[in-house]
Each structure stands twice: as structure tokens, then as C-alpha cells.
C-alpha positions in Angstrom: 105.5 -220.5 -67.4 108.1 -221.5 -70.0 108.8 -219.3 -73.0 106.2 -220.2 -75.7 103.4 -221.4 -73.6 100.6 -219.2 -72.6 98.4 -221.3 -70.5 95.3 -223.3 -71.6 94.1 -222.9 -75.3 90.6 -221.6 -76.1 89.3 -222.3 -79.6 87.6 -219.0 -80.4 83.9 -219.3 -80.7 83.8 -222.8 -79.2 82.1 -221.5 -76.1 79.0 -220.7 -78.1 76.8 -223.8 -78.4 75.8 -222.6 -81.8 79.1 -223.6 -83.2 79.6 -226.9 -81.4 80.3 -229.3 -84.3 78.0 -232.3 -84.8 79.6 -234.4 -87.6 77.0 -237.0 -88.7 77.2 -237.1 -92.5 79.8 -237.6 -95.1 81.0 -234.3 -96.7 84.0 -233.3 -98.9 85.8 -236.7 -98.6 89.0 -237.0 -100.5 89.4 -239.8 -103.0 92.0 -241.9 -101.4 92.4 -244.4 -104.5 95.6 -245.2 -106.3 96.7 -242.1 -108.2 99.4 -243.6 -110.3 97.7 -244.6 -113.5 98.9 -247.0 -116.1 101.0 -245.3 -118.9 100.5 -246.1 -122.6 103.5 -246.2 -124.8 101.9 -243.8 -127.3 101.7 -241.0 -124.8 103.8 -238.0 -125.6 106.5 -236.9 -123.3 105.4 -234.6 -120.6 107.3 -231.8 -122.1 104.7 -231.8 -124.8 101.7 -231.9 -122.6 99.9 -229.4 -120.6 98.8 -229.6 -117.0 95.3 -230.1 -118.2 96.2 -233.2 -120.3 94.2 -236.3 -120.2 94.2 -238.4 -117.0 96.9 -240.7 -118.2 98.9 -237.8 -119.5 98.7 -236.2 -116.1 99.8 -239.3 -114.4 102.7 -239.6 -116.9 103.5 -235.9 -115.9 103.3 -237.0 -112.2 105.9 -239.6 -112.6 108.4 -237.4 -114.3 108.1 -234.6 -111.7 111.0 -235.8 -109.5 113.3 -237.3 -112.0 116.7 -235.8 -112.8 117.1 -234.3 -116.4 120.2 -234.9 -118.6 120.9 -234.4 -122.2 120.6 -237.5 -124.5 124.3 -237.7 -125.1 125.5 -236.7 -121.5 125.9 -240.5 -120.4 126.9 -243.7 -122.2 124.1 -246.1 -122.6 123.8 -248.6 -119.9 122.9 -252.3 -120.3 119.3 -252.7 -120.1 118.4 -249.1 -121.6 116.1 -249.1 -124.5 117.8 -246.0 -126.0 121.4 -245.3 -126.7 123.4 -242.0 -126.7 124.4 -243.0 -130.1 120.8 -242.7 -131.3 120.3 -239.3 -132.8 117.2 -237.3 -131.7 114.1 -238.5 -133.6 115.8 -241.5 -135.1 113.4 -244.2 -136.3 113.1 -247.2 -134.3 113.3 -245.7 -130.8 110.5 -247.1 -128.7 109.0 -246.2 -125.4 107.4 -243.2 -123.9 110.4 -241.0 -124.8 110.1 -241.5 -128.6 108.2 -238.2 -129.0 110.5 -236.4 -126.6 113.7 -237.4 -128.5 111.9 -236.2 -131.7 111.9 -232.8 -130.2 115.6 -232.7 -129.5 114.7 -232.1 -125.8 116.7 -233.3 -122.9 115.9 -236.9 -122.1 114.7 -237.9 -118.5 117.0 -240.5 -116.9 115.6 -243.2 -114.7 118.4 -244.3 -112.4 121.0 -243.4 -115.0 119.1 -244.8 -117.9 116.8 -243.4 -120.5 113.1 -244.1 -120.2 112.8 -247.8 -120.3 110.2 -249.9 -122.4 106.5 -249.5 -121.7 106.5 -252.8 -119.6 109.0 -251.1 -117.3 106.8 -248.1 -116.9 104.2 -250.6 -115.4 106.6 -252.6 -113.2 109.8 -250.7 -112.9 111.1 -248.1 -110.5 108.4 -245.6 -111.1 106.4 -247.3 -108.7 108.9 -246.4 -106.0 108.9 -242.9 -107.0 105.2 -242.1 -106.5 103.2 -243.9 -103.9 99.3 -243.3 -103.9 97.6 -241.3 -101.5 96.0 -244.3 -99.9 99.5 -245.4 -98.8 99.9 -242.3 -96.8 99.1 -243.2 -93.1 96.5 -241.5 -90.8 98.0 -239.7 -87.9 97.6 -241.6 -84.6 94.3 -241.3 -82.9 92.0 -241.5 -85.9 88.5 -242.4 -84.9 85.7 -243.9 -87.1 83.5 -241.1 -88.7 84.9 -238.3 -86.2 88.6 -238.7 -87.5 90.9 -236.5 -85.5 88.1 -233.9 -84.9 87.7 -234.4 -81.0 91.5 -234.3 -80.5 91.7 -231.1 -82.6 88.9 -229.4 -80.8 90.1 -230.4 -77.3 93.6 -229.1 -77.8 94.3 -227.7 -81.4 97.7 -226.3 -80.9 99.1 -229.4 -79.0 97.4 -231.7 -81.7 99.2 -229.8 -84.4 102.5 -230.0 -82.5 102.2 -233.9 -82.1 101.7 -234.3 -85.9 105.3 -233.5 -86.4 106.4 -236.7 -84.7 103.8 -238.8 -86.9 106.0 -238.3 -90.1 106.7 -235.7 -92.8 103.4 -236.6 -94.6 100.2 -237.9 -92.7 96.6 -237.8 -93.4 94.2 -236.2 -90.8 90.5 -236.5 -90.7 88.1 -233.8 -89.4 84.9 -235.6 -89.5 84.6 -237.1 -92.9 86.9 -234.5 -94.4 90.5 -235.5 -95.0 93.7 -233.2 -95.4 97.2 -234.3 -96.0 99.4 -232.7 -93.5 103.1 -231.8 -94.4 105.5 -230.9 -91.6 108.8 -231.2 -93.5 109.9 -227.6 -94.6 111.2 -228.8 -97.8 107.9 -230.4 -98.8 106.0 -227.3 -97.7 108.3 -225.3 -99.9 107.5 -227.5 -102.9 103.6 -226.8 -102.1 104.1 -223.2 -101.7 106.8 -222.4 -104.1 108.3 -225.1 -106.2 105.2 -226.6 -107.5 102.8 -223.7 -106.7 101.0 -223.8 -110.1 99.4 -227.1 -109.2 97.8 -225.8 -106.1 94.8 -223.5 -105.2 93.9 -221.8 -102.0 91.6 -224.5 -100.6 89.3 -224.5 -97.7 89.9 -221.1 -96.2 88.9 -219.1 -99.1 86.0 -221.4 -99.8 84.4 -220.2 -96.5 85.4 -216.5 -96.8 82.9 -215.9 -99.7 80.9 -213.3 -97.8 84.0 -211.1 -97.7 86.0 -212.0 -100.8 84.1 -212.7 -104.0 85.1 -213.6 -107.6 87.7 -211.6 -109.2 89.7 -210.5 -106.0 93.4 -211.3 -105.8 93.2 -214.0 -103.3 90.7 -216.1 -105.2 92.2 -215.8 -108.7 93.5 -218.9 -110.4 97.3 -219.0 -110.7 97.2 -217.9 -114.3 95.5 -214.6 -113.4 96.7 -214.2 -110.0 100.4 -213.8 -110.9 100.2 -211.0 -113.3 97.7 -209.1 -111.0 100.0 -209.5 -107.9 102.8 -208.2 -110.0 100.9 -205.0 -110.6 99.8 -204.7 -106.9 103.3 -205.5 -105.5 104.9 -202.2 -106.0 102.0 -200.4 -104.1 102.5 -202.4 -101.0 106.3 -202.5 -101.0 107.6 -199.2 -102.4 105.1 -196.6 -103.7 102.9 -196.1 -100.6 105.3 -197.2 -97.8 106.5 -193.8 -96.8 103.0 -192.5 -96.4 102.0 -195.6 -94.5 104.9 -195.3 -92.1 104.3 -191.7 -91.3 100.6 -192.5 -90.7 101.5 -195.3 -88.3 103.6 -193.0 -86.2 100.9 -190.2 -86.1 98.1 -192.8 -85.3 100.2 -194.3 -82.4 101.1 -190.9 -80.9 97.3 -189.8 -81.0 95.7 -193.1 -79.8 98.4 -194.0 -77.2 97.9 -190.3 -75.8 94.4 -191.2 -75.0 95.0 -194.2 -73.0 94.3 -193.8 -69.2 97.5 -193.0 -67.1 97.9 -195.3 -64.3 94.7 -197.1 -64.6 94.1 -200.7 -66.0 92.6 -200.9 -69.4 92.3 -203.5 -72.2 95.6 -203.3 -74.1 94.4 -205.8 -76.8 91.4 -203.7 -77.6 93.4 -200.5 -77.8 95.8 -202.4 -80.3 92.9 -203.4 -82.4 91.7 -199.8 -82.6 95.3 -198.7 -83.5 95.6 -201.4 -86.2 92.1 -200.3 -87.5 93.3 -196.7 -87.8 96.5 -197.8 -89.4 94.6 -199.9 -92.0 92.1 -197.1 -92.8 94.9 -194.7 -93.2 96.6 -197.0 -95.6 93.5 -198.0 -97.6 91.2 -195.0 -97.7 94.1 -192.2 -97.1 92.4 -191.0 -93.9 91.1 -192.1 -90.6 87.5 -192.9 -89.8 85.5 -191.4 -86.8 86.2 -193.2 -83.4 82.9 -195.2 -83.4 83.4 -196.4 -87.0 87.1 -197.5 -86.4 86.1 -199.4 -83.3 83.3 -201.2 -85.4 85.7 -202.0 -88.2 88.2 -203.5 -85.7 85.5 -205.6 -84.0 84.3 -206.8 -87.5 87.9 -207.9 -88.4 88.3 -209.7 -85.0 85.0 -211.5 -85.5 86.0 -212.7 -89.0 89.2 -214.1 -87.7 87.5 -215.7 -84.7 85.3 -217.7 -86.9 87.3 -218.3 -90.0 89.4 -221.4 -89.0 86.4 -223.2 -87.7 84.4 -222.4 -90.8 87.3 -223.6 -93.0 88.0 -226.9 -91.3 84.6 -228.0 -90.4 82.2 -229.5 -92.9 80.8 -227.1 -95.5 77.3 -227.6 -94.6 77.8 -226.1 -91.1 78.8 -222.7 -92.5 75.4 -222.6 -94.3 73.2 -223.2 -91.3 71.3 -220.2 -89.8 73.4 -220.3 -86.6 74.2 -217.2 -84.6 77.9 -217.6 -85.4 77.2 -217.6 -89.1 75.1 -214.7 -88.9 77.8 -212.8 -86.9 80.3 -213.7 -89.7 78.2 -212.6 -92.5 77.4 -209.4 -90.7 81.1 -208.7 -90.0 82.0 -209.2 -93.6 79.2 -207.0 -94.8 80.4 -204.3 -92.5 84.0 -204.3 -94.0 82.6 -204.3 -97.5 80.2 -201.3 -96.5 83.2 -199.3 -95.6 84.7 -199.9 -99.0 81.3 -198.9 -100.7 80.7 -195.7 -98.5 84.2 -194.4 -99.3 84.0 -195.2 -103.1 87.4 -194.5 -104.5 88.9 -193.1 -101.3 91.3 -190.0 -101.3 92.9 -189.1 -104.8 96.3 -190.6 -103.6 95.0 -193.6 -101.5 95.5 -197.2 -102.1 91.7 -197.6 -102.7 91.6 -195.1 -105.4 94.4 -196.9 -107.1 92.7 -200.4 -106.6 89.4 -198.8 -108.1 91.3 -198.0 -111.3 92.8 -201.5 -111.4 89.4 -203.1 -110.9 87.7 -201.0 -113.8 90.5 -201.9 -116.1 90.3 -205.6 -115.2 86.6 -205.5 -115.6 87.0 -204.2 -119.1 89.1 -207.3 -119.9 87.1 -210.0 -118.1 83.6 -208.7 -118.2 83.4 -209.0 -114.4 81.9 -206.2 -112.4 84.7 -203.9 -111.1 83.0 -203.9 -107.7 83.6 -207.5 -107.2 87.3 -207.2 -107.3 87.5 -203.9 -105.6 85.4 -205.2 -102.7 87.4 -208.3 -102.2 90.8 -206.7 -102.4 90.0 -203.7 -100.1 88.1 -205.8 -97.6 91.3 -208.1 -97.5 93.5 -205.2 -96.7 91.2 -204.2 -93.8 90.8 -207.7 -92.4 94.5 -208.7 -92.7 95.8 -205.4 -91.4 93.8 -205.6 -88.2 93.3 -209.1 -87.1 96.9 -210.3 -87.5 98.8 -207.2 -86.8 96.8 -206.3 -83.5 97.3 -209.9 -82.4 101.1 -209.8 -83.0 101.5 -206.5 -81.2 99.6 -207.8 -78.3 101.8 -210.8 -78.0 104.8 -208.6 -78.3 104.0 -206.7 -75.2 103.1 -210.0 -73.5 106.5 -211.5 -74.3 108.4 -208.4 -73.2 106.6 -208.4 -69.9 107.8 -211.9 -69.2 111.3 -211.0 -70.3 112.2 -207.8 -68.8 116.0 -208.1 -69.8 114.9 -208.2 -73.4 112.4 -205.4 -72.8 115.1 -203.0 -71.4 117.4 -203.5 -74.2 114.6 -202.9 -76.8 113.5 -199.7 -75.2 117.1 -198.5 -74.6 117.6 -198.9 -78.3 114.4 -196.9 -79.2 115.5 -194.2 -77.0 119.0 -194.1 -78.4 117.6 -193.8 -82.1 114.7 -191.3 -81.4 116.5 -188.8 -79.0 114.8 -185.5 -78.8 112.8 -185.8 -82.0 110.7 -188.8 -81.3 110.0 -191.6 -83.8 110.0 -190.8 -87.5 108.6 -192.8 -90.4 112.1 -193.2 -91.7 113.6 -194.7 -88.6 112.3 -198.4 -89.1 115.7 -199.7 -90.2 117.4 -198.4 -87.0 115.2 -200.4 -84.6 117.2 -203.8 -84.9 116.4 -205.2 -81.6 112.9 -204.3 -81.7 112.5 -205.7 -85.1 114.2 -209.0 -83.8 111.8 -209.2 -80.8 108.9 -208.8 -83.5 110.4 -211.6 -85.6 110.6 -213.8 -82.7 107.0 -212.9 -81.7 105.9 -213.9 -85.1 107.7 -217.1 -84.8 105.9 -218.0 -81.5 102.6 -216.6 -82.3 101.9 -217.0 -86.1 98.7 -218.2 -87.8 97.8 -221.8 -86.8 97.2 -223.3 -90.3 96.5 -222.5 -93.9 95.1 -224.8 -96.7 95.9 -225.6 -100.2 93.9 -227.7 -102.6 95.6 -229.7 -105.5 94.3 -228.2 -108.8 96.5 -230.4 -111.2 97.7 -233.8 -110.1 101.3 -233.5 -108.8 103.8 -235.6 -106.9 105.2 -234.0 -103.5 107.7 -235.9 -101.4 107.0 -239.2 -103.4 103.3 -239.0 -102.9 101.1 -238.7 -105.9 98.3 -236.3 -105.1 95.3 -236.3 -107.2 93.3 -233.2 -108.0 91.0 -232.1 -105.3 93.2 -233.4 -102.5 93.2 -230.9 -99.6 96.5 -230.0 -97.9 97.0 -228.5 -94.4 100.3 -226.6 -93.5 101.0 -225.3 -89.9 103.4 -222.5 -89.4 102.7 -222.8 -85.7 104.0 -226.3 -85.8 106.8 -225.6 -88.0 108.0 -222.6 -86.2 108.4 -224.8 -82.9 110.4 -227.6 -84.5 113.7 -228.0 -82.7 115.3 -229.2 -85.8 114.8 -225.7 -87.3 114.9 -223.6 -84.1 117.1 -224.5 -81.0 115.1 -223.8 -77.9 111.8 -223.8 -79.9 109.5 -222.8 -76.9 111.6 -220.0 -75.7 111.4 -216.2 -76.7 115.0 -215.7 -78.0 115.1 -212.4 -80.2 118.9 -212.7 -80.7 118.5 -215.7 -83.0 117.4 -213.1 -85.7 120.4 -210.7 -85.2 122.5 -211.2 -88.2 120.5 -214.1 -89.2 123.2 -216.5 -88.1 120.8 -219.2 -87.7 119.0 -219.4 -91.0 115.6 -221.3 -90.6 115.6 -222.0 -94.4 112.1 -222.8 -95.5 110.8 -223.5 -91.9 109.8 -219.8 -91.2 106.4 -218.7 -92.6 104.9 -215.9 -90.7 103.4 -214.5 -93.8 103.3 -217.6 -96.0 105.6 -218.2 -99.1 105.5 -218.1 -102.9 103.2 -216.3 -105.1 100.4 -216.3 -102.5 102.6 -214.9 -99.7 100.9 -212.1 -97.9 101.1 -209.1 -100.2 101.1 -206.7 -97.3 104.0 -208.3 -95.2 106.3 -205.3 -95.6 103.5 -202.8 -94.9 102.6 -204.8 -91.7 106.2 -205.0 -90.4 106.5 -201.2 -91.0 103.4 -200.5 -89.2 104.1 -202.7 -86.2 107.6 -201.7 -85.8 106.9 -198.1 -85.9 103.7 -198.3 -83.9 105.6 -200.2 -81.2 108.6 -197.9 -81.1 106.2 -194.8 -80.9 104.4 -196.2 -77.9 107.5 -197.5 -76.2 109.3 -194.2 -76.6 106.6 -192.2 -74.7 105.1 -194.9 -72.2 106.0 -197.6 -70.1 103.5 -200.4 -70.7 103.1 -202.8 -67.9 101.0 -205.9 -68.5 99.0 -206.8 -65.4 97.7 -210.1 -66.1 100.5 -211.9 -68.0 100.2 -215.1 -65.9 96.5 -215.4 -66.7 96.6 -214.9 -70.3 95.3 -217.8 -72.4 96.0 -218.4 -76.2 92.9 -218.3 -78.2 92.8 -220.0 -81.5 91.5 -217.8 -84.3 92.9 -217.1 -87.9 96.0 -216.5 -85.8 96.7 -217.1 -82.1 95.6 -214.2 -79.9 95.6 -213.5 -76.2 92.1 -213.9 -75.0 92.4 -210.9 -72.7 95.4 -208.5 -72.2 95.3 -205.8 -69.5 97.9 -203.2 -68.9 98.7 -199.9 -67.1 100.9 -197.1 -68.8 103.0 -194.5 -67.4 104.9 -191.6 -69.1 108.5 -192.2 -69.6 
């Protein structure tokens, strides 16, 4: 098998007849009408408007969003321009949409080297070349009546996403009657996630995770509230608690790997899920849970991940049906929330204790119950720290089993760093080869998609996106683009050594922008130190590498990973 291929793909949960989609109604359709509204000459300049302006004002704001900005006197007036550089700001007689703008002595927007033209030019001029309507964006090939691309996506989800790259930088896809705009160009994706982030909300994924994360939690807060709260949380995940989390990751790996059966086959993927649950509980609660409770927490997180993508992309009414899959999802969410409830504020120096204090403070300001924010934030830490982390560690061992030369170099480095004392929490920065292999594992096996929804009309890549438009971004497809990553399907950890081949905006293992995974640094520390601890004491031999299939969940995960361990 070649580098990035892991055999056939299984959509997690698809074997269960209860979750087979039957799309027979029109739901959540996106307005594909012309989004470029006519502009009245009496409108104020966008600099004087808010994102929540009237519909015409919003369209005006759209039209200016990609235009260069220059001071009024920076260029001589050109023939055909309504305004002259000789006109002082606010001079009487200036006409056109920039009149109010000049009156504020603000920079003038230049259209093709000219000040804003007359109102007639706004209706017929170059602005129509700048923002095309959403209806002008083509559907990806293979679009069927009613079903859209749903059959192709369900048959081969990863292959379908990879093929979308060749359809263009921006295409529409239909999943049933639900439409998404799919951006594959890294620059456009960066615009969505970073450059124009205030115009976007989370979208379909968090719409369907309500049983786990409710109102007030970080993930679902609107931009204006999300940013200040995230800034308060950030030090807790990046600096304040990293030392304690790192030490706990080493200790947990030593204890749990020491219980693995020597010389006998066992489910390595399940063992890594238990280890990830132990690390997440240590980080959140300040202590471990009993064995049965840790295993239950791990299973709940994996169940949520298994069903989340299907719930997000399929019609909303399907997630409300009394199906076994929906009941499993709700039960799993409730189990994680119950862990938070039962342990109240956690140990005195734990992350949960700190989050509880933040929730009470926020509740006083917003009149929301503190429990809503606390439940959502704490349950997010448990879910993200188990489902994603355990899947990546499983793929790490799978990749090394298929690349023995890389494995030898990685474990030799670990041995040279640890020596007689074993792995320490402060050793993370010394494992350069291991971390490069981990970054490469994240490139080949990231989350498959995430969503955004347009909250305020905006232009991206020359496309006018009205409010309500759903967007789909695929790290999986971006990470395998040969334009960004030579040998895209091969496991090549050396590409990360020295970062000689910068992927620019094409690498999104944890997302980007203000909604990037808050626990990315914590996750990398836990994975690096856990893997180094295991590899320093045990030789891990994956016994079913050729039979592993890639299962699509919130991330991709091996459907079954078996191994045998021997002491080093």
C-alpha cells in the first residue's frame, strides 16, 4: 500500500441501518439568488456602516471588501473619475457614494485607479466583475436531482473530497437538498478562518452537538463574545498548566502501558483511547478516574466522534428522529456532562476549578446559568482530548509500522534523549524526529471537514456570500494537495524538520484563526510525551497493518488496530 492509503473507507455508523439516510424533503436550503444588491447614491461609505447595516448597506460593504485603499491625494485624478485629488475632503459638490466618506477625511477607495465613480457606474461598472453571485458558483460534477452529491459522498467520502480539488477553488456541493460552498484554495480558506473571521459563525457541526455543548460555552459564542473569553482561557492551555499536564502524560503512559499484555495481541486503538481519557481527566479534573469510569468516558467520546460528521452534514430532521444512533449520541453526551457534574469544581488547582470560577463570573455579567458554560467548556475538553488525540496516536504507530527506517530513527532519538532517567515532562522539545513524524501523521490523518456559516454578508474569492450560506472546508483534502505538499500521499516526516517547505495556509490540523483548537499545544505535548514514554520502554509491533481500514468520524481513525508489545 502506498504512503497515505489505508485501504477501503468505512463511514462510521453507516453499517447501522438506523442511520441510513433517506433524503425525501427539502431542508436547510441555501438561497442561491443574486447577492449583489443595487447601491443607492445616498448610502454612507462602508467605513461609516456596521456589519449589521441595512441590506443595501451590507451589499455596499461587500463590494468594497476586496478593493485597494489609498489616500485621496495619493494619485492624480484620471479621466472619467468623478472626484479629483484637488478636491479637499468634504468639499461641496462631490457626488457619488464616496461623498460621505470624503467628508470624514478617511482614505478613499480606488476602483481600478479611480475614486468611486458615479452611481450609474456602481450599477454597470467594474463592481460586477468583483463580486459574482452565489448562483454563479458551479456545482461540483456529479450533482443529482434531489440527492445532490449525497450518494457519492456516502460511497467514498474521502475520495469525493479529494476530487473536489480539481473542480475549482470554489464549488457548490449538495447533500440532499442542503447546499455547501466548498473552498479548496488555501488563501480563500485563510480568508474565511482568519482574514474575514468576524463574518462567519461555526455552522452545521455545532448545530448538531447541542446535547454536549449548550448556550454560553466557548465554542458556540458569537464572535464578539468569543474573542475576549478565548483570550482569558488561552494562558491556561498554553502556559499555566502545561507543566502539570506534561508530567501527568508521562506518568499515565508509564502506568497504563505497563499493564499491556507482553507478547500477546491486544487492541492498541482501545488502549490509546483509555490513555487519552486518563490524560484528559488529569488535565481537566486534576486527577484520574477509576478504571471503569475512564473506559466509559473514552467510549462516550469515541461514540460522539463517530456520529458527529453524519449529524452535521445530513438534514437536521434526521438528528431529531428516535433512532438508535441518535439515542447513543445523546447518551454519550450526557455521560461526559455527568462527569463534570459529579466532580463539581475538580481539585483546587485543576482546570475545571478555574473554569467554574470563570463560568460564575460570566453568569453574573450575562444572567446565564453558570452550569451551561461550565458543562460545555469542560465536556469539550474531554471530547477533544480523547477522540482526536487517540486517533492520531493510533495512526502514528500504524505509519511507523509501515516505515521501519523512520521508526528506527525516532526511537533512537528517544533513547538518546532519555538515557537512564526515562522520559521527563520537560523533554518535549528534544524529540525533534518524533514530533516531525507526529506532524506528518496529522497531515495525513486530520479531521475530514469542518463547517462555517456566513453571519454577515461577505465577499470571498470574488463570490458574494449572503448571510446563511453554509461553507465546508476539508483539511483532509488540503493536506493532500500536491501544490502544497510534494509527495502528498507519502509519509515524509523530514518535510517538517527545519520547516524548509512551508505549507503556508494549507496545513490545518487544528484549524486556524480565533476558533482554532484552544488545546492544540496541550494535545501536542500529551501526544509527544505519551508516545516517547511508550517507545522508550516498549517495542510496539502492529500486527494487522495491511488490514486496517480508514474509518470516517470527526477525524479519520483506524477501524481496528492490533499490536504486540515487548520490553526494550
